[in-house]
N, C-alpha and C positions, 0 to 999 in steps of 0.2 A: 184335848185344848181345840176349841173351831177357831180360827181364821176367816174374819169377817171379811167379805169386797163392799166396795161401795154400793155394787148395784143389789144388795142384801137389804143395806141400813136405809139406801132411797126408800126400796120399796117400801119397806115399813113404815116409815116416816111418811109417806105419801100416798098411802093406805090404797097403791094400787093391786091389782085382782091377785097375783103371785108375789108372797108376801110370807116370811116366818109368823105362824101364831105366837103369842106373846111368850106362854110356857117355853117356848123353844129359846126367849131371850134369858131364860137364867139359869143354863148353863156357864160352865164357864168360854168366855169370848176375849179374842183377842184382836187386834186390828195393827195396823201399820199408822203412824203419826200422817201417812197420806190419807185416808178415811177422812178424818177431821177434816182436811182442806178439800177435800174433792164433796162431802156433804155443801161446809157453805158457799164452796165457787155456784154449785146447780140451785140452792136455797139462791143465792143472791143471784143468779142469772135468771131465773124467775119470779122474782120479789117476790120472794113470799120466808127471807130470814126473819119478820118482826113477828109473822103467824104461825111459824113450826120455830121458832128461837130456843123456845124454850122444850119444846122437846126432845130438838135436836140436841141441845146442849144433855139431856140428861139419857139419852139413846149413847153419845158418846160417851158419860159417865160412867156406863154398865161396860164399857169396852177394857179393857188390859189394854196398855199402848203398848208400843213396840216404837222406839224409834231411828230414825233414819242415820244409822250414826256410819261413821267411813266403811266397817265392813260390806254394809247393804249395799251402801251406795256404789263400791268397790265393785260388787257381783253383778249389781245390774248395768255395767258396762261389760259384763263381759258376753261372750252368744250362749246363745237359749238352743233350745233341741228342734224349737221352733220359732217361725218366727212374731216377734211381739210389737205392742207397743208400748212407748214410753211409759206409763203410767202402770202397764201387766207386768213388766221387766222390774219397776221397785216394788208391788208387793209382792212378785214372787220371790225375791233376792228375800227380803222380811221372809217369808216364810221358811226358804232353806236357813237363812239366818238362827231361826226357833227350831230348826232340826239339827244342827249343827247344836244346839246348847241342849241335846236331848229331849227335845221338849218332843210329845206325841202331836202333833198337826193335822187337821184336815180343814181344805176349804170350803168353806160356802159360797159360793157366786151362782148368780144366772146370766155371766156372762162366758158365750158358747166359747168363744178365742181363747179367754185366762184358762175354762177348763180345759179345752185344751194340751196351752200350755203347760197346764200343772199335771194334766196326764200324762205325758210326753216325758217331767222331771218324777212317773211316777206317787205324785203328790192323791192321795186321798180326796176324792172330790165328794160336795152332795152339794141339791137341789132342796134346801128348807120349806 
């Protein structure tokens, strides 16, 4: 299973040069509820909500969503092997939660700081 970080979702939505191909989105994908909030925050900040809204809803609908439940939030409060930003801590905690549920999860992200922290936790990382 692939955990989709916001950097990958936004790259796809905004048709950036570096983005996953359409076929990549057909595999089992999962993300934290946080991704939904981050997508809408960035679209609204750029005043793109109206023009990209339908595409964003479709993309979010493709993802299995992990809720930010108390165990995930509690883990995000604990230290990580490398310094992390708040939202990265929440993403990493969600991945750890999934692994604790015996899910084989790999992180897909273009964020170098998040990837470094994930590697320090021995998560597999891919750049789609």
